[in-house]
Every structure is written in C-alpha cells, then in structure tokens.
N, C-alpha and C positions, 0 to 999 in steps of 0.2 A: 847400614850404619856408616860405612865409609863414604858413600855417595852424599849423604846428608850431613855428616859430622866432620869431614876433613876437607880442608881447602889447601891451596898452594901455600898458604901462610901457616898451616898447622891445624890442629884439632880445635873445633869451636864447641861452645856450650850447646848441647842438643836438648830438644824438647822443652825449653824454657817457656815457649809460648803455650804449649799444651798443659804444662804442669799447673798453671794458675787456675785451671778448671777443677782441680781436686778440691773437694769440700770436706773430706774425711780427715780425722786426726792422722798425721803422717810422721813416722819416724824415719829419719835419713841416717843411715850408718855408712861410713866410708873409711877406707884405709888411707892413712896419711902418706903411705909410700906407694899408692896405686900408680902403676906405670901405664895402665890402659886408659883410664879417665882420671885426669888430675884432680886433686882435692879442691881446686878452685871451682870445679863443677858442682861439688856438694854445697859450697858456700853460696854460689849463685842460685841453686835450687832452693836453698833455705831462705834466702832473701826474697825470692819470688813467691814462695808458698807461705803465706801468713799462718802463724800458729804451728808451724812444723817444729819438730825437735831434731837437732843435729848432734850426732856424736861422731867424732873423728877418732878412730882407733890408731894409736901409735904403734910403730913397728908392725904394720899390717899393709898388705897389698890390695889387690883387686877383689878378693873374695873373703870379706870379714867373717861371714857366717861359717866358713870352714877354717880359715887361718886362726881365728880367735873365737871359736865357737862358744866357749864358756862365757866370755864377756858379752858376745853378741846375744846369746840366749838370755842372759840376765837383763840386758838393756831392753830386749823385746818384751820379756815378761813384765818388767816394771812399767814399761810404756802401756802395754795392754791393760794392766791392772788399774792404771790411773785414769783410763777413759771412762767418762760418764755415759752410759748407754741409754739413759732416759730419753 
C-alpha cells in the first residue's frame, strides 16, 4: 500500500483505475475522521463508480464497521434489502 499509495507529496487516491471495473451495486461507507485514508478518497471512489451509494459517518475514524457498528449494520442491511436480484 505504501509503495503504491504514498508519494513524496503525500497520500494519493488508490485503486481508482481498478474501481471502475466493478459492476455490482456498491455501498461505500467511510469515517469522516479517518486518519488513515482521508474522506476525499471516498468521494473520489463514489464519483468513479457510477451507481454507488456513499455514506460518510460523522465522528468516526478508519473502521466504521466497528466504531459505529449499529449505524453501519443498519446501512448495510438497508442497502442489501434494496438490491433487485432479478
């Protein structure tokens, strides 16, 4: 990750070229206070991935599924319930 994601100018958006190949419905959850990967990465991924759903959890860091498990689980369940599997 460091070799590909960090330059002398700082951290760059990673995997944006690869993310466009995703064809499945995609939920992106991110902590607003993530100190590992800035929330700007979430917005860039959301712009690159048509049809994705983005939720930025406030007062949350790098691990939303643990730090705000209740909210995360609710978002995930609602997202999965809304998918048309036909």
